[in-house]
C-alpha positions as CSV (number, residue, x, y, z in Angstrom):
1,X,18.3,-45.6,-10.6
2,X,19.7,-42.5,-9.4
3,X,23.1,-43.5,-11.4
4,X,21.1,-43.8,-14.6
5,X,19.5,-40.3,-14.0
6,X,22.7,-38.9,-13.4
7,X,24.1,-40.2,-16.4
8,X,21.1,-39.0,-18.6
9,X,21.3,-35.6,-17.0
10,X,24.9,-35.1,-17.7
11,X,24.7,-35.7,-21.7
12,X,26.5,-33.1,-23.5
13,X,25.0,-31.0,-26.2
14,X,26.6,-32.5,-29.2
15,X,25.5,-35.9,-28.0
16,X,22.1,-34.6,-27.7
17,X,22.0,-33.0,-31.3
18,X,23.5,-36.3,-32.6
19,X,20.3,-38.0,-31.4
20,X,17.8,-35.3,-32.4
21,X,19.7,-35.7,-35.9
22,X,19.1,-39.6,-36.0
23,X,15.5,-39.4,-35.5
24,X,14.8,-36.0,-37.2
25,X,13.5,-35.7,-40.9
26,X,15.6,-32.8,-41.5
27,X,18.3,-34.8,-43.3
28,X,15.8,-36.6,-45.4
29,X,14.3,-33.1,-46.6
30,X,17.8,-32.0,-47.5
31,X,18.5,-35.1,-49.2
32,X,15.2,-35.1,-51.2
33,X,15.6,-31.2,-52.1
34,X,19.1,-32.5,-54.1
35,X,17.4,-35.1,-55.8
36,X,14.7,-33.0,-57.2
37,X,17.5,-30.3,-57.9
38,X,19.4,-32.6,-60.0
39,X,16.3,-33.9,-61.8
40,X,15.2,-30.5,-62.6
41,X,18.5,-29.7,-64.1
42,X,18.5,-33.0,-66.1
43,X,15.0,-32.0,-67.2
44,X,16.1,-28.4,-68.3
45,X,19.1,-29.7,-70.0
46,X,16.9,-32.1,-72.1
47,X,14.5,-29.4,-72.7
48,X,17.3,-27.2,-73.9
49,X,18.8,-29.7,-76.4
50,X,15.4,-30.5,-77.9
51,X,14.8,-26.8,-78.3
52,X,18.4,-26.5,-80.2
53,X,17.7,-29.2,-82.4
54,X,14.1,-28.1,-83.3
55,X,15.9,-24.7,-84.1
56,X,18.6,-26.5,-86.0
57,X,15.8,-28.4,-87.9
58,X,13.7,-25.2,-88.7
59,X,16.8,-23.6,-89.7
60,X,17.8,-26.3,-92.1
61,X,14.6,-26.5,-93.4
62,X,14.4,-22.7,-94.2
63,X,18.1,-23.0,-95.5
64,X,18.0,-23.2,-99.6
65,X,21.1,-25.0,-100.7
66,X,22.4,-23.1,-103.9
67,X,24.3,-25.3,-106.6
68,X,27.5,-24.4,-107.6
69,X,28.2,-23.5,-111.5
70,X,29.9,-26.1,-113.5
71,X,32.9,-23.4,-113.9
72,X,32.8,-23.4,-109.9
73,X,33.2,-27.3,-109.9
74,X,36.3,-27.3,-112.5
75,X,37.8,-24.7,-110.4
76,X,37.3,-26.7,-107.4
77,X,38.7,-29.8,-109.0
78,X,41.7,-28.1,-110.1
79,X,42.7,-26.5,-106.8
80,X,41.5,-29.8,-104.8
81,X,38.7,-30.9,-103.1
82,X,38.3,-32.2,-99.5
83,X,36.1,-35.7,-99.7
84,X,34.5,-35.0,-96.4
85,X,33.1,-31.7,-97.9
86,X,32.0,-33.3,-101.3
87,X,30.0,-36.0,-99.6
88,X,28.2,-33.3,-97.3
89,X,27.4,-31.6,-100.6
90,X,26.2,-35.2,-102.1
91,X,24.0,-35.6,-99.3
92,X,22.6,-32.1,-99.4
93,X,21.6,-32.3,-103.1
94,X,20.0,-35.7,-102.5
95,X,17.9,-33.9,-99.6
96,X,16.7,-31.0,-102.1
97,X,15.8,-33.5,-104.7
98,X,13.9,-35.7,-102.7
99,X,11.6,-32.7,-101.8
100,X,12.5,-30.5,-104.8
101,X,9.2,-28.4,-104.8
102,X,10.1,-27.2,-101.1
103,X,13.6,-27.0,-100.6
104,X,15.1,-25.9,-104.3
105,X,16.4,-22.4,-104.5
106,X,14.3,-19.9,-106.6
107,X,15.5,-19.7,-110.2
108,X,17.3,-23.2,-110.2
109,X,15.5,-26.1,-112.0
110,X,16.1,-29.8,-111.0
111,X,18.6,-30.3,-114.0
112,X,21.0,-27.8,-112.2
113,X,20.9,-30.2,-109.1
114,X,21.4,-33.1,-111.0
115,X,24.4,-31.7,-112.9
116,X,26.0,-31.1,-109.6
117,X,25.3,-34.6,-108.3
118,X,26.4,-36.3,-111.3
119,X,29.8,-34.8,-111.1
120,X,30.3,-35.1,-107.5
121,X,29.4,-39.0,-107.7
122,X,31.8,-39.5,-110.6
123,X,34.6,-37.6,-109.1
124,X,33.9,-39.2,-105.4
125,X,33.2,-42.8,-106.4
126,X,35.3,-43.0,-109.4
127,X,32.9,-44.1,-112.1
128,X,32.5,-43.3,-115.6
129,X,30.0,-40.7,-116.1
130,X,27.9,-42.8,-118.4
131,X,27.8,-45.3,-115.7
132,X,26.3,-42.8,-113.1
133,X,23.9,-41.3,-115.8
134,X,22.7,-45.0,-116.1
135,X,22.1,-45.8,-112.3
136,X,20.2,-42.5,-112.2
137,X,17.8,-43.5,-115.1
138,X,17.2,-46.4,-112.8
139,X,17.1,-45.4,-109.3
140,X,16.3,-42.4,-107.3
141,X,19.1,-39.8,-106.3
142,X,19.0,-41.5,-102.8
143,X,19.1,-45.1,-104.0
144,X,21.9,-44.5,-106.4
145,X,23.8,-42.9,-103.3
146,X,23.0,-46.0,-101.4
147,X,24.2,-48.6,-104.2
148,X,27.3,-46.6,-104.7
149,X,28.4,-46.8,-101.0
150,X,27.2,-50.7,-100.6
151,X,29.6,-51.4,-103.8
152,X,32.5,-49.9,-101.6
153,X,32.1,-52.3,-99.0
154,X,33.0,-55.9,-99.5
155,X,30.4,-58.7,-99.3
156,X,30.1,-61.0,-96.2
157,X,31.8,-64.5,-96.8
158,X,29.2,-67.1,-97.5
159,X,29.9,-71.0,-98.2
160,X,27.2,-73.6,-99.6
161,X,27.3,-76.9,-97.9
162,X,27.8,-79.5,-100.3
163,X,24.7,-82.2,-99.5
164,X,26.6,-85.0,-101.6
165,X,29.1,-85.3,-98.8
166,X,27.9,-83.8,-95.6
167,X,25.0,-81.9,-93.8
168,X,25.1,-78.2,-92.9
169,X,24.9,-78.7,-89.0
170,X,27.8,-81.1,-89.5
171,X,30.0,-78.5,-91.3
172,X,29.2,-75.5,-89.0
173,X,29.9,-77.6,-86.0
174,X,33.4,-78.5,-87.3
175,X,34.0,-74.8,-88.4
176,X,32.9,-73.5,-84.9
177,X,35.3,-75.6,-83.5
178,X,38.1,-74.7,-85.6
179,X,37.6,-71.0,-84.5
180,X,35.1,-69.9,-87.1
181,X,32.4,-67.5,-86.5
182,X,29.4,-68.2,-88.4
183,X,25.6,-68.2,-88.7
184,X,23.0,-70.2,-90.8
185,X,21.6,-68.3,-93.4
186,X,17.7,-68.7,-93.0
187,X,16.5,-68.7,-96.7
188,X,18.8,-71.1,-97.8
189,X,19.0,-74.8,-96.4
190,X,22.8,-75.2,-97.4
191,X,24.1,-71.7,-96.6
192,X,26.4,-70.4,-93.9
193,X,27.5,-66.9,-93.7
194,X,30.9,-66.4,-92.1
195,X,31.6,-63.2,-90.0
196,X,35.6,-64.2,-89.1
197,X,37.8,-67.0,-88.8
198,X,41.1,-67.7,-87.0
199,X,41.9,-69.8,-90.3
200,X,41.9,-69.7,-93.9
201,X,38.5,-70.7,-94.9
202,X,39.6,-72.0,-98.0
203,X,42.1,-74.3,-96.5
204,X,40.6,-76.5,-94.0
205,X,40.4,-80.1,-94.4
206,X,36.5,-79.9,-94.8
207,X,37.1,-77.5,-97.7
208,X,39.8,-79.5,-99.2
209,X,37.6,-83.1,-98.8
210,X,34.6,-81.0,-100.5
211,X,32.3,-80.6,-97.7
212,X,31.6,-77.2,-98.9
213,X,32.3,-74.4,-101.5
214,X,32.8,-70.6,-101.2
215,X,30.5,-69.2,-103.3
216,X,28.3,-65.8,-103.2
217,X,24.9,-66.2,-101.6
218,X,23.0,-64.4,-104.6
219,X,24.7,-67.2,-107.0
220,X,22.5,-69.8,-105.1
221,X,19.3,-68.2,-106.4
222,X,19.6,-69.3,-110.1
223,X,19.9,-72.9,-109.3
224,X,17.1,-72.5,-106.8
225,X,14.8,-71.2,-109.6
226,X,15.7,-73.9,-112.0
227,X,14.9,-76.8,-109.3
228,X,16.2,-79.7,-111.3
229,X,14.8,-82.9,-110.3
230,X,16.3,-86.4,-110.0
231,X,16.8,-88.3,-113.0
232,X,16.6,-85.4,-115.2
233,X,18.9,-84.3,-118.1
234,X,20.3,-80.8,-117.5
235,X,22.6,-78.4,-118.9
236,X,24.8,-75.5,-117.5
237,X,25.6,-73.5,-120.4
238,X,28.2,-71.3,-118.8
239,X,29.4,-73.4,-116.2
240,X,33.0,-72.7,-114.9
241,X,34.2,-72.6,-112.2
242,X,31.5,-75.1,-111.3
243,X,29.7,-73.6,-108.3
244,X,26.2,-73.9,-109.8
245,X,27.1,-76.9,-111.7
246,X,28.1,-78.7,-108.2
247,X,25.0,-77.6,-106.5
248,X,22.8,-78.8,-109.4
249,X,24.3,-81.9,-109.0
250,X,23.5,-82.1,-105.5
251,X,19.7,-81.4,-106.1
252,X,19.9,-84.1,-108.6
253,X,21.6,-86.4,-105.8
254,X,24.1,-87.3,-108.4
255,X,21.3,-89.2,-110.8
256,X,20.4,-88.3,-114.4
257,X,22.8,-86.6,-116.7
258,X,24.2,-83.2,-116.1
259,X,26.3,-81.1,-118.9
260,X,28.7,-78.6,-117.9
261,X,29.6,-76.5,-120.7
262,X,32.1,-73.5,-120.9
263,X,33.4,-71.7,-124.2
264,X,36.8,-70.9,-122.4
265,X,39.3,-74.1,-122.6
266,X,41.2,-72.4,-119.8
267,X,38.4,-72.4,-117.3
268,X,37.7,-75.9,-118.0
269,X,40.6,-77.1,-115.8
270,X,38.9,-75.1,-112.7
271,X,35.6,-76.5,-113.6
272,X,36.8,-80.4,-113.6
273,X,38.7,-79.6,-110.4
274,X,35.9,-78.4,-108.4
275,X,33.5,-81.3,-109.8
276,X,36.0,-83.9,-108.7
277,X,36.6,-82.2,-105.3
278,X,32.7,-82.2,-104.5
279,X,32.0,-85.7,-105.6
280,X,29.9,-84.9,-108.4
281,X,29.4,-88.2,-110.5
282,X,26.9,-87.5,-113.0
283,X,28.4,-84.8,-114.7
284,X,29.7,-84.8,-118.5
285,X,32.1,-81.6,-119.0
286,X,31.9,-80.3,-122.8
287,X,33.6,-77.4,-124.5
288,X,31.1,-75.4,-126.8
289,X,30.3,-71.8,-127.9
290,X,26.6,-71.9,-126.4
291,X,25.2,-70.8,-129.2
292,X,26.0,-73.8,-131.4
293,X,24.8,-76.2,-128.7
294,X,21.3,-76.7,-130.5
295,X,23.1,-78.2,-133.3
296,X,24.6,-81.0,-131.0
297,X,21.7,-81.2,-128.0
298,X,17.9,-80.5,-128.0
299,X,16.3,-82.5,-125.6
300,X,17.2,-81.1,-122.3
301,X,14.8,-81.0,-119.3
302,X,16.3,-77.8,-118.0
303,X,18.8,-75.3,-118.9
304,X,20.6,-72.7,-116.8
305,X,22.2,-69.7,-118.5
306,X,24.4,-67.4,-116.0
307,X,25.3,-65.4,-119.1
308,X,28.4,-63.4,-119.4
309,X,27.9,-59.7,-118.6
310,X,29.5,-56.5,-117.6
311,X,29.4,-57.3,-113.8
312,X,28.1,-54.2,-112.4
313,X,26.5,-56.1,-110.0
314,X,29.8,-57.1,-108.5
315,X,31.6,-54.1,-108.2
316,X,32.9,-54.7,-104.6
317,X,34.5,-57.6,-106.1
318,X,36.1,-56.1,-109.1
319,X,36.5,-52.0,-108.8
320,X,37.8,-52.0,-112.3
321,X,34.4,-52.0,-113.6
322,X,33.9,-48.7,-112.5
323,X,36.0,-47.4,-115.5
324,X,36.2,-50.0,-118.0
325,X,32.3,-50.8,-118.9
326,X,31.0,-48.1,-121.2
327,X,27.8,-48.1,-123.3
328,X,29.5,-50.1,-126.2
329,X,30.3,-53.0,-123.8
330,X,26.7,-53.1,-122.7
331,X,25.3,-53.2,-126.1
332,X,27.6,-55.7,-127.3
333,X,27.2,-58.0,-124.4
334,X,23.1,-57.5,-124.5
335,X,23.7,-58.5,-128.2
336,X,25.7,-61.9,-127.2
337,X,23.1,-62.6,-124.5
338,X,20.1,-62.5,-126.8
339,X,21.9,-65.2,-128.7
340,X,22.7,-67.1,-125.8
341,X,19.5,-67.3,-124.7
342,X,17.7,-68.3,-128.0
343,X,20.2,-71.2,-127.9
344,X,19.3,-72.1,-124.4
345,X,15.5,-72.3,-125.3
346,X,16.2,-74.3,-128.6
347,X,18.1,-76.8,-126.6
348,X,15.0,-77.5,-124.1
349,X,12.3,-80.0,-125.1
350,X,9.1,-78.5,-124.8
351,X,7.7,-82.0,-124.5
352,X,9.6,-82.9,-121.2
353,X,7.5,-84.5,-119.0
354,X,9.1,-83.0,-115.7
355,X,10.8,-80.0,-117.0
356,X,10.7,-77.5,-120.4
357,X,12.4,-75.0,-118.0
358,X,15.3,-72.3,-118.9
359,X,16.6,-70.0,-116.0
360,X,18.4,-66.8,-117.2
361,X,20.7,-64.8,-114.7
362,X,23.4,-62.2,-114.8
363,X,25.4,-60.3,-112.4
364,X,24.6,-56.9,-113.6
365,X,21.9,-54.5,-112.7
366,X,21.3,-52.6,-116.2
367,X,18.1,-53.2,-118.0
368,X,19.6,-53.6,-121.2
369,X,21.3,-57.1,-119.9
370,X,18.2,-58.4,-118.0
371,X,14.6,-57.1,-118.8
372,X,15.7,-56.2,-122.5
373,X,17.2,-59.6,-123.4
374,X,14.0,-61.5,-121.7
375,X,11.3,-59.5,-123.4
376,X,13.2,-60.4,-126.5
377,X,13.1,-64.0,-125.8
378,X,9.4,-63.7,-125.2
379,X,8.7,-62.4,-128.7
380,X,11.1,-64.8,-130.4
381,X,10.1,-68.0,-128.7
382,X,7.2,-70.1,-127.5
383,X,8.1,-69.4,-123.9
384,X,6.1,-67.8,-120.8
385,X,8.0,-66.3,-117.7
386,X,6.9,-68.1,-114.5
387,X,7.4,-67.3,-110.8
388,X,11.1,-68.0,-109.8
389,X,10.0,-69.5,-106.4
390,X,12.6,-67.4,-104.8
391,X,11.6,-66.2,-101.3
392,X,12.8,-62.6,-101.5
393,X,13.9,-60.3,-104.4
394,X,12.8,-57.2,-106.1
395,X,10.1,-57.3,-109.2
396,X,11.9,-56.9,-112.6
397,X,11.1,-53.8,-114.6
398,X,8.0,-53.5,-116.6
399,X,8.9,-50.0,-118.1
400,X,12.1,-48.0,-118.0
401,X,12.3,-44.5,-119.8
402,X,12.1,-45.7,-123.4
403,X,11.4,-49.0,-122.7
404,X,8.2,-51.2,-122.5
405,X,7.8,-54.7,-121.4
406,X,5.7,-57.6,-121.0
407,X,3.7,-57.5,-118.0
408,X,5.1,-60.6,-116.9
409,X,8.4,-59.4,-116.3
410,X,7.3,-58.5,-112.8
411,X,7.9,-62.3,-112.1
412,X,11.4,-62.1,-112.5
413,X,13.7,-61.0,-109.4
414,X,16.4,-58.4,-108.9
415,X,19.0,-58.4,-106.2
416,X,20.9,-55.4,-105.1
417,X,23.7,-55.0,-102.7
418,X,22.5,-51.9,-100.9
419,X,19.0,-53.9,-100.5
420,X,20.2,-57.3,-99.3
421,X,24.0,-57.1,-98.8
422,X,24.6,-59.5,-101.7
423,X,26.3,-59.3,-104.8
424,X,23.7,-57.7,-107.8
425,X,21.9,-60.3,-109.5
426,X,19.1,-61.0,-112.0
427,X,17.0,-64.3,-112.3
428,X,14.3,-64.8,-114.9
429,X,12.5,-68.2,-115.4
430,X,10.8,-69.4,-118.6
431,X,8.9,-72.6,-119.2
432,X,8.9,-73.6,-123.1
433,X,5.4,-74.7,-124.2
434,X,6.1,-75.4,-128.2
435,X,9.3,-76.4,-129.8
436,X,8.2,-74.6,-133.0
437,X,8.9,-70.8,-133.5
438,X,6.2,-68.3,-133.0
439,X,5.8,-67.8,-136.9
440,X,5.2,-71.2,-137.2
441,X,2.8,-71.5,-134.7
442,X,1.0,-68.6,-136.0
443,X,1.0,-70.0,-139.8
444,X,-0.3,-73.3,-138.4
445,X,-2.9,-71.9,-136.5
446,X,-4.0,-69.6,-139.6
447,X,-4.3,-72.7,-141.5
448,X,-6.1,-74.8,-139.0
449,X,-8.4,-71.7,-138.7
450,X,-9.0,-71.4,-142.6
451,X,-9.6,-75.2,-142.9
452,X,-12.2,-75.3,-139.5
453,X,-13.9,-72.3,-141.4
454,X,-13.9,-74.1,-144.9
455,X,-15.3,-77.5,-143.2
456,X,-17.8,-75.6,-141.5
457,X,-19.3,-73.9,-144.7
458,X,-18.9,-77.2,-146.7
459,X,-21.2,-78.8,-143.8
460,X,-23.6,-76.2,-144.0
461,X,-24.0,-76.5,-147.5
462,X,-24.3,-80.3,-147.2
463,X,-26.7,-80.0,-144.6
464,X,-28.8,-77.7,-146.5
465,X,-29.1,-79.8,-149.5
466,X,-30.3,-82.8,-147.1
467,X,-32.9,-80.4,-145.7
468,X,-34.4,-79.5,-149.4
469,X,-34.4,-83.2,-150.3
470,X,-36.0,-84.4,-147.3
471,X,-38.9,-81.7,-147.0
472,X,-39.9,-82.2,-150.7
473,X,-41.6,-85.7,-150.2
474,X,-43.3,-84.9,-147.1
475,X,-45.4,-82.1,-149.0
476,X,-46.2,-84.9,-151.8
477,X,-47.5,-87.4,-149.1
478,X,-49.6,-84.7,-147.5
479,X,-51.0,-83.9,-150.8
480,X,-51.9,-87.4,-151.3
481,X,-53.5,-87.9,-148.3
482,X,-55.8,-84.8,-148.9
483,X,-56.6,-86.4,-152.1
484,X,-57.6,-89.6,-150.7
485,X,-59.7,-87.9,-148.2
486,X,-61.5,-85.9,-150.5
487,X,-62.2,-88.6,-152.7
488,X,-63.6,-91.0,-150.3
489,X,-65.9,-87.9,-149.1
490,X,-67.3,-87.7,-152.8
491,X,-67.9,-91.5,-152.9
492,X,-69.7,-91.5,-149.6
493,X,-72.2,-88.7,-150.9
494,X,-72.8,-90.3,-154.3
495,X,-73.6,-93.7,-152.3
């Protein structure tokens, strides 16, 4: 006990302070104060950043962009312009045009800003002025910029599994084992999207064996809309290089009759090679100008016309379209497309038990090549538009500037690179309800109506005569009866 007391009594001041520190709350209070200080500093920094952002937003709202004159733009081009600065100006002009009433600079009209935007878009993206003007007629300025920027980016690689030889799960499994990073496409039962690959996707054993085909996803949509059935007679009017033809054959399960036509003999080689590689056995390859096909064939259940076009929906694949397609090209191709579509309709049998279907598609986004052509066919042939059955896509235009189209054109579908990350495409689906021309139907209906009217008038006249003949004897009989009654009465009275 004594020794214990002595040792405790002889503790130094440092040891006593250490024990006091272990059991006291002073260190905790200091630590808590430090945490509060740090938290307060973070909160102050966040408030400062929010304040600066608000001031910047207010300053931006109060800022009024003054568009340069055309002379200033020309001088700028001669001296050289920095593309980042031009891109910033494009965004600024788009911002002003999106809320022109509140953001415009006083004394400038909308056309002043549009001139600057057109000039900058032509220079920055490298298009012909006519094409930029055409896009601005179809879309808002903001959407035009989105479209042009999307055209600068390559579309994802997509493959379509050939169900004549394999299944999607099997192909995906084999490609993943070979180092391909891919995912299934949800809206297609046969589509796969390839993100990257350690091997050439077009040189695998599966590709060479015909288990799949490298094909743009938007190219599947016309065949999906066509929806060919087993045992039908089907025509692919512009078939090369065979991607759509082989898809049609797969949906038909190699039954029925499939005709693959192309006007170019040189392209038939690729068409034939793909047909053989993919195991298509129900197909006959023919070489006609599509406009002459109705002279040789006119009893198809379904016809697909993927018409030749300007390619303004696939600029990411062919950038030369930016400078080689002008107004004359669009007008010439639109005229050819109208002729081909009428021929495709004439080749279909309206009395088909399962079909009578025509699908028209292009890889262009212009109204002249799409809605204008489709509306023309509605006027010239006995066809009507029906739902494409596609799970997505923008509705077709029913009006565009000077154009006014049939209301049913909203059933057609448009696909844009900036909306669906696919090539630009247009799809319309017709059903033919009469093999005659509209003029012949109108004359026949007019003659039938006249005959019906004549028959009704003749029937009315005949009925009137019969009525008069039957009424006269009845009156005579009544008179005779009255006479008899009167005579009898007189006789009784005399008696």
